[in-house]
Every structure is written in structure tokens, then in C-alpha cells.
C-alpha positions in Angstrom: 79.6 116.9 107.4 81.1 114.5 104.9 79.7 111.4 103.3 80.1 108.1 105.2 78.7 104.6 105.1 78.3 101.7 107.6 79.2 98.4 105.9 79.1 94.8 106.9 81.9 92.4 106.0 83.3 89.4 107.8 80.6 89.5 110.4 81.7 92.9 111.5 80.4 96.4 110.9 82.6 99.3 109.9 82.0 103.1 109.6 84.0 104.3 106.6 84.6 107.5 104.8 86.2 108.2 101.4 90.0 107.9 101.7 89.9 105.7 104.8 92.4 102.8 104.9 90.7 99.8 106.5 91.7 96.3 107.5 88.9 93.7 106.9 88.6 89.9 106.8 90.4 88.4 103.8 88.6 88.8 100.5 89.4 86.7 97.5 90.7 89.5 95.3 94.2 90.4 94.1 96.2 93.3 95.3 95.9 96.3 93.0 92.4 95.5 91.9 89.1 97.0 93.0 86.3 95.4 95.0 82.7 96.6 95.3 80.8 95.8 98.6 77.0 96.1 98.5 76.3 95.0 102.1 75.8 98.6 103.2 73.7 99.0 106.4 73.5 102.8 106.3 74.7 105.6 104.0 74.9 109.4 104.4 75.7 112.0 101.8 76.5 114.6 104.5 72.9 115.9 105.0 70.5 112.9 104.8 70.9 109.4 106.2 69.4 106.3 104.7 69.2 103.2 106.9 68.5 99.8 105.4 66.5 96.9 106.6 68.9 95.2 106.7 70.8 96.7 103.6 70.3 99.9 101.7 68.9 99.3 98.2 71.4 100.2 95.5 74.2 101.5 97.9 77.8 100.4 97.1 81.2 101.0 98.6 84.2 100.8 96.2 87.5 99.6 97.6 91.0 99.7 96.2 92.8 96.6 97.4 96.3 97.4 98.8 97.3 93.9 99.8 97.0 91.1 102.4 98.6 91.1 105.8 98.7 88.7 108.7 97.0 89.8 112.0 98.2 89.5 115.5 99.0 86.0 116.8 96.3 84.4 119.0 97.5 81.6 121.3 95.2 78.9 122.6 96.6 77.0 125.5 94.8 74.2 127.3 95.9 72.2 130.3 94.4 69.6 132.5 95.5 69.8 136.1 97.4 67.0 137.6 97.5 65.0 134.4 100.5 66.5 132.6 98.3 67.1 129.5 99.0 70.4 127.8 98.2 71.7 124.3 99.3 74.9 122.7 98.0 76.1 119.3 98.8 79.5 117.6 96.8 81.2 114.8 97.3 84.3 112.7 94.3 85.5 110.7 94.8 87.0 107.3 93.3 90.4 106.6 92.8 92.5 103.4 94.1 96.1 103.6 92.0 98.4 101.4 91.4 102.1 100.7 87.8 103.4 100.3 87.6 105.0 96.9 83.9 105.9 96.6 80.6 105.7 98.4 77.4 105.7 96.3 
């Protein structure tokens, strides 16, 4: 079995392996740079598993930032019956696309 890690970012948990291309909540880093996330909930080297409470001490995941993309459009529509009151709002969340370079 190969090494993997469960990391927490943007209020979500992701299981990642080296070489995975992931789409996470927007990070304030530029494209082409690297980011290090230390909010690792669990890490495995292929044979042993370390689970944190809540985070694993000293565990890090290094990401290569590929760029920023916009997500799917979410439409919020509200209407009050018999009043003619209608409201439509659209939103597109920005995501950071990154490749997992190393798990340590």
C-alpha cells in the first residue's frame, strides 16, 4: 500500500496521495508556488497509521499550486407567494487547484 494522508482545509477533509491533483477552497498563494499544510488528521506511510487528536504532530503535506479556478454556479432564488416578490442571486466560489508533492 502507498502513503496517504487525510488533511483538513476549508472546513472539509480530503484523503490525498502523492501525485493527486486536488481542488480545495481558495488559498492566498500565487500559482507556481508551493504551500505547506500542517492540518493533517491522519497519515500513513503504507504500513503504519498515525491518527491525531485532532492533528498529527509534525505531519505536513506539501502542495504545488497550479492555479485558481471558479467552481460551479450556485443559484439562490426566493419568492413570496401572491406578492410578486422575487429575488435571484448567483454565486461562484473560487477554488485553488494543487498537486500533492510530498507527505511527511
